[in-house]
PASEBA-1860 file (N, C-alpha, C; in nm, 3 decimals):
! residues 149
1> MTTQSIQE> 0.083/-0.117/0.000/0.000/0.000/0.000/0.089/0.125/0.000 ~ 0.059/0.216/-0.087/0.136/0.338/-0.100/0.100/0.438/0.009 ~ 0.204/0.496/0.070/0.181/0.597/0.173/0.157/0.733/0.109 ~ 0.107/0.825/0.187/0.084/0.961/0.138/0.217/1.026/0.096 ~ 0.324/0.998/0.169/0.455/1.055/0.136/0.504/1.006/0.000 ~ 0.483/0.878/-0.027/0.524/0.823/-0.157/0.439/0.883/-0.268 ~ 0.309/0.896/-0.245/0.221/0.955/-0.345/0.260/1.100/-0.373 ~ 0.294/1.174/-0.268/0.337/1.313/-0.285/0.468/1.320/-0.363
9> YFNSTVQK> 0.562/1.229/-0.334/0.689/1.222/-0.408/0.660/1.195/-0.556 ~ 0.573/1.099/-0.583/0.537/1.065/-0.721/0.474/1.186/-0.791 ~ 0.373/1.245/-0.729/0.303/1.358/-0.791/0.397/1.475/-0.818 ~ 0.483/1.505/-0.722/0.574/1.619/-0.741/0.678/1.589/-0.849 ~ 0.723/1.466/-0.858/0.819/1.429/-0.963/0.755/1.436/-1.100 ~ 0.632/1.386/-1.113/0.560/1.394/-1.240/0.544/1.540/-1.281 ~ 0.498/1.624/-1.190/0.477/1.766/-1.222/0.608/1.835/-1.258 ~ 0.715/1.801/-1.186/0.846/1.859/-1.215/0.890/1.824/-1.356
17> VLSEIGCT> 0.878/1.696/-1.394/0.919/1.653/-1.528/0.835/1.722/-1.634 ~ 0.704/1.720/-1.618/0.616/1.782/-1.718/0.648/1.931/-1.733 ~ 0.673/1.997/-1.622/0.705/2.140/-1.625/0.840/2.165/-1.691 ~ 0.941/2.087/-1.653/1.076/2.110/-1.705/1.088/2.080/-1.854 ~ 1.010/1.986/-1.904/1.016/1.958/-2.049/0.918/2.045/-2.127 ~ 0.835/2.120/-2.056/0.738/2.207/-2.122/0.624/2.131/-2.187 ~ 0.582/2.022/-2.124/0.475/1.938/-2.179/0.339/2.008/-2.161 ~ 0.269/2.023/-2.272/0.136/2.083/-2.268/0.027/1.979/-2.295
25> MNIDITMI> 0.068/1.855/-2.317/-0.025/1.746/-2.344/-0.106/1.716/-2.218 ~ -0.233/1.691/-2.236/-0.318/1.649/-2.125/-0.304/1.497/-2.114 ~ -0.221/1.452/-2.021/-0.193/1.309/-2.009/-0.203/1.268/-1.862 ~ -0.264/1.155/-1.840/-0.281/1.100/-1.706/-0.162/1.009/-1.677 ~ -0.082/1.044/-1.577/0.032/0.962/-1.536/0.003/0.916/-1.394 ~ -0.010/0.785/-1.377/-0.047/0.731/-1.247/0.048/0.620/-1.204 ~ 0.047/0.599/-1.076/0.123/0.490/-1.015/0.022/0.378/-0.985 ~ 0.059/0.255/-1.021/-0.033/0.144/-1.001/0.046/0.015/-0.979
33> DFDSIKEL> -0.010/-0.075/-0.904/0.048/-0.208/-0.886/0.020/-0.286/-1.015 ~ 0.125/-0.316/-1.090/0.107/-0.383/-1.219/0.037/-0.518/-1.206 ~ 0.050/-0.583/-1.091/-0.020/-0.710/-1.072/-0.171/-0.693/-1.075 ~ -0.219/-0.571/-1.052/-0.364/-0.547/-1.051/-0.421/-0.522/-1.191 ~ -0.335/-0.510/-1.292/-0.382/-0.485/-1.429/-0.403/-0.620/-1.498 ~ -0.527/-0.661/-1.508/-0.560/-0.794/-1.558/-0.515/-0.818/-1.703 ~ -0.520/-0.714/-1.788/-0.487/-0.734/-1.929/-0.338/-0.739/-1.958 ~ -0.254/-0.720/-1.855/-0.109/-0.727/-1.875/-0.061/-0.871/-1.874
41> PKKTKNQA> 0.019/-0.910/-1.973/0.080/-1.044/-1.968/0.175/-1.054/-1.849 ~ 0.192/-1.175/-1.797/0.277/-1.197/-1.679/0.419/-1.147/-1.704 ~ 0.474/-1.170/-1.823/0.610/-1.126/-1.854/0.621/-0.974/-1.841 ~ 0.520/-0.901/-1.888/0.521/-0.755/-1.879/0.514/-0.712/-1.733 ~ 0.429/-0.778/-1.655/0.416/-0.744/-1.512/0.550/-0.761/-1.441 ~ 0.627/-0.862/-1.482/0.753/-0.892/-1.416/0.868/-0.804/-1.462 ~ 0.858/-0.747/-1.584/0.972/-0.674/-1.640/0.950/-0.524/-1.656 ~ 0.829/-0.481/-1.680/0.803/-0.339/-1.708/0.800/-0.257/-1.579
49> IGICWQNE> 0.850/-0.133/-1.589/0.834/-0.040/-1.477/0.749/0.078/-1.519 ~ 0.723/0.092/-1.647/0.634/0.195/-1.699/0.565/0.145/-1.824 ~ 0.441/0.188/-1.844/0.364/0.147/-1.962/0.288/0.268/-2.015 ~ 0.299/0.290/-2.145/0.223/0.395/-2.212/0.110/0.326/-2.287 ~ -0.010/0.373/-2.268/-0.128/0.318/-2.333/-0.186/0.424/-2.428 ~ -0.250/0.378/-2.533/-0.321/0.468/-2.623/-0.458/0.408/-2.650 ~ -0.563/0.489/-2.634/-0.697/0.437/-2.660/-0.737/0.460/-2.806 ~ -0.855/0.418/-2.841/-0.902/0.427/-2.980/-0.918/0.571/-3.029
57> FGQHRINI> -0.916/0.667/-2.938/-0.929/0.809/-2.974/-0.793/0.879/-2.980 ~ -0.686/0.801/-2.963/-0.552/0.858/-2.968/-0.506/0.924/-2.839 ~ -0.583/0.909/-2.732/-0.545/0.966/-2.602/-0.450/0.870/-2.532 ~ -0.347/0.926/-2.470/-0.247/0.845/-2.400/-0.266/0.853/-2.249 ~ -0.221/0.747/-2.183/-0.207/0.749/-2.038/-0.083/0.667/-2.005 ~ -0.023/0.698/-1.894/0.099/0.630/-1.852/0.077/0.573/-1.713 ~ 0.115/0.447/-1.696/0.115/0.383/-1.564/0.259/0.351/-1.528 ~ 0.295/0.377/-1.405/0.428/0.344/-1.354/0.411/0.252/-1.235
65> DEFFVEEC> 0.490/0.146/-1.232/0.474/0.044/-1.131/0.500/0.098/-0.990 ~ 0.406/0.070/-0.904/0.407/0.116/-0.766/0.533/0.073/-0.691 ~ 0.574/-0.051/-0.710/0.692/-0.103/-0.641/0.816/-0.023/-0.681 ~ 0.831/0.007/-0.811/0.945/0.086/-0.859/0.944/0.225/-0.795 ~ 0.829/0.289/-0.789/0.819/0.422/-0.729/0.859/0.416/-0.582 ~ 0.812/0.315/-0.511/0.846/0.300/-0.370/0.997/0.281/-0.351 ~ 1.060/0.205/-0.440/1.205/0.184/-0.430/1.280/0.313/-0.459 ~ 1.234/0.390/-0.556/1.295/0.522/-0.585/1.281/0.613/-0.463
73> YKYFVLDS> 1.164/0.613/-0.403/1.140/0.696/-0.285/1.235/0.657/-0.172 ~ 1.248/0.527/-0.146/1.337/0.482/-0.039/1.481/0.523/-0.066 ~ 1.524/0.509/-0.191/1.664/0.536/-0.227/1.694/0.685/-0.231 ~ 1.609/0.762/-0.300/1.639/0.903/-0.323/1.589/0.996/-0.213 ~ 1.480/0.963/-0.149/1.424/1.053/-0.047/1.466/1.009/0.093 ~ 1.449/0.882/0.124/1.481/0.834/0.258/1.628/0.799/0.274 ~ 1.702/0.792/0.162/1.843/0.755/0.164/1.863/0.619/0.231 ~ 1.770/0.528/0.201/1.768/0.396/0.264/1.872/0.304/0.203
81> KISTWELC> 1.932/0.224/0.287/2.028/0.122/0.242/1.957/-0.007/0.204 ~ 1.827/-0.016/0.233/1.756/-0.140/0.203/1.677/-0.134/0.072 ~ 1.688/-0.025/-0.001/1.619/-0.013/-0.129/1.684/-0.104/-0.233 ~ 1.601/-0.159/-0.319/1.654/-0.240/-0.431/1.667/-0.156/-0.558 ~ 1.661/-0.023/-0.545/1.665/0.064/-0.661/1.785/0.036/-0.751 ~ 1.901/0.010/-0.693/2.021/-0.012/-0.773/2.009/-0.133/-0.865 ~ 1.913/-0.220/-0.841/1.891/-0.335/-0.927/1.805/-0.299/-1.049 ~ 1.758/-0.176/-1.058/1.669/-0.131/-1.166/1.746/-0.065/-1.279
89> DGETLEHV> 1.868/-0.107/-1.305/1.949/-0.056/-1.415/1.975/0.094/-1.407 ~ 1.972/0.150/-1.289/2.002/0.292/-1.273/1.897/0.386/-1.328 ~ 1.775/0.338/-1.344/1.666/0.422/-1.394/1.603/0.498/-1.279 ~ 1.585/0.627/-1.298/1.513/0.708/-1.199/1.367/0.719/-1.242 ~ 1.285/0.768/-1.154/1.146/0.793/-1.189/1.140/0.892/-1.306 ~ 1.230/0.990/-1.305/1.236/1.088/-1.415/1.268/1.019/-1.548 ~ 1.361/0.923/-1.546/1.393/0.847/-1.667/1.269/0.777/-1.722 ~ 1.199/0.709/-1.634/1.083/0.630/-1.678/0.973/0.721/-1.733
97> ICHELAHT> 0.949/0.832/-1.668/0.847/0.925/-1.719/0.884/0.974/-1.858 ~ 1.010/1.014/-1.878/1.054/1.062/-2.010/1.046/0.950/-2.114 ~ 1.085/0.830/-2.075/1.078/0.715/-2.167/0.933/0.691/-2.212 ~ 0.843/0.692/-2.118/0.702/0.667/-2.152/0.642/0.784/-2.230 ~ 0.680/0.906/-2.197/0.632/1.021/-2.275/0.681/1.014/-2.419 ~ 0.802/0.964/-2.439/0.854/0.948/-2.575/0.767/0.851/-2.655 ~ 0.706/0.756/-2.587/0.616/0.661/-2.657/0.492/0.730/-2.712 ~ 0.458/0.848/-2.664/0.342/0.918/-2.720/0.372/0.968/-2.861
105> QVWNHTKK> 0.500/0.975/-2.895/0.542/1.019/-3.029/0.598/0.905/-3.113 ~ 0.672/0.816/-3.049/0.736/0.704/-3.119/0.703/0.578/-3.041 ~ 0.622/0.491/-3.100/0.569/0.377/-3.025/0.674/0.270/-2.997 ~ 0.756/0.237/-3.095/0.851/0.126/-3.080/0.984/0.173/-3.020 ~ 1.056/0.076/-2.964/1.188/0.105/-2.908/1.289/0.109/-3.023 ~ 1.301/0.226/-3.083/1.392/0.246/-3.194/1.494/0.353/-3.155 ~ 1.589/0.377/-3.246/1.687/0.483/-3.221/1.617/0.618/-3.206 ~ 1.511/0.639/-3.285/1.435/0.764/-3.277/1.372/0.780/-3.138
113> HTNLTNEL> 1.319/0.669/-3.083/1.261/0.672/-2.949/1.368/0.702/-2.844 ~ 1.483/0.637/-2.857/1.593/0.661/-2.763/1.638/0.806/-2.769 ~ 1.651/0.860/-2.890/1.693/0.999/-2.904/1.592/1.095/-2.842 ~ 1.463/1.068/-2.863/1.359/1.153/-2.806/1.359/1.143/-2.653 ~ 1.374/1.023/-2.601/1.382/1.005/-2.456/1.498/1.086/-2.399 ~ 1.614/1.075/-2.464/1.733/1.148/-2.417/1.715/1.299/-2.429 ~ 1.647/1.343/-2.535/1.620/1.486/-2.550/1.532/1.538/-2.436 ~ 1.427/1.462/-2.405/1.340/1.501/-2.293/1.418/1.500/-2.162
121> LSKVTLPK> 1.492/1.394/-2.142/1.567/1.377/-2.018/1.671/1.487/-1.998 ~ 1.726/1.538/-2.108/1.829/1.644/-2.097/1.773/1.772/-2.038 ~ 1.641/1.786/-2.037/1.576/1.906/-1.983/1.536/1.891/-1.836 ~ 1.556/1.771/-1.783/1.505/1.738/-1.649/1.618/1.737/-1.546 ~ 1.589/1.794/-1.430/1.683/1.790/-1.318/1.670/1.655/-1.249 ~ 1.780/1.581/-1.247/1.781/1.450/-1.181/1.828/1.465/-1.037 ~ 1.790/1.370/-0.951/1.830/1.380/-0.810/1.982/1.381/-0.795 ~ 2.031/1.458/-0.700/2.175/1.466/-0.672/2.232/1.327/-0.645
129> KYHEYMEK> 2.157/1.247/-0.573/2.206/1.114/-0.539/2.224/1.027/-0.664 ~ 2.145/1.052/-0.768/2.164/0.978/-0.894/2.301/1.009/-0.953 ~ 2.339/1.137/-0.954/2.469/1.175/-1.008/2.582/1.113/-0.924 ~ 2.565/1.108/-0.794/2.664/1.044/-0.707/2.675/0.895/-0.740 ~ 2.560/0.831/-0.760/2.558/0.689/-0.796/2.632/0.667/-0.928 ~ 2.605/0.752/-1.028/2.669/0.736/-1.159/2.820/0.758/-1.150 ~ 2.862/0.854/-1.070/3.006/0.877/-1.051/3.073/0.753/-0.992 ~ 3.007/0.689/-0.897/3.062/0.566/-0.837/3.068/0.454/-0.941
137> QIAKMMQE> 2.963/0.444/-1.024/2.961/0.340/-1.127/3.073/0.361/-1.228 ~ 3.096/0.485/-1.268/3.203/0.516/-1.364/3.339/0.484/-1.302 ~ 3.358/0.525/-1.177/3.484/0.496/-1.109/3.506/0.345/-1.098 ~ 3.400/0.273/-1.070/3.409/0.126/-1.059/3.447/0.065/-1.194 ~ 3.385/0.113/-1.302/3.417/0.061/-1.436/3.561/0.095/-1.474 ~ 3.605/0.216/-1.438/3.741/0.255/-1.468/3.839/0.165/-1.392 ~ 3.808/0.137/-1.266/3.894/0.051/-1.185/3.898/-0.089/-1.244 ~ 3.783/-0.141/-1.282/3.776/-0.275/-1.342/3.851/-0.277/-1.474
145> GSNLI> 3.842/-0.169/-1.550/3.913/-0.160/-1.678/4.063/-0.158/-1.657 ~ 4.110/-0.088/-1.554/4.255/-0.081/-1.528/4.306/-0.215/-1.477 ~ 4.219/-0.294/-1.418/4.260/-0.427/-1.372/4.277/-0.524/-1.487 ~ 4.220/-0.491/-1.604/4.230/-0.579/-1.721/4.362/-0.559/-1.794 ~ 4.429/-0.447/-1.768/4.554/-0.415/-1.840/4.670/-0.492/-1.784
END
């Protein structure tokens, strides 16, 4: 069950992203337990952290998995050591929102979609702790690379 603090974190992050990218689209972005979506295949429930939907009228909505949002909240807001966020390939809530928003323009995972996601993401302020995490990852890769020589 999502707490009010997690819901507030989610809502403020969504609004921040939409504002920073200058999105004027009327789009519903919600947090939901993917296990509760009956029409989702089991593989999607187990692997997806965000889903962009389009109805027959061309209107989009985005769902982001509740568990992922909770892990982001624990890692970035609570600074918890028990979060599994680091197992999510280094994706922030901001990353997922931009990725799913890119699907409103480019449906498939193509180079064009990746470029659009990156363009949107370049306009968004990411959490300070994300940059610290990435610096550690780069240092770790550099260290591992020097051990190969």
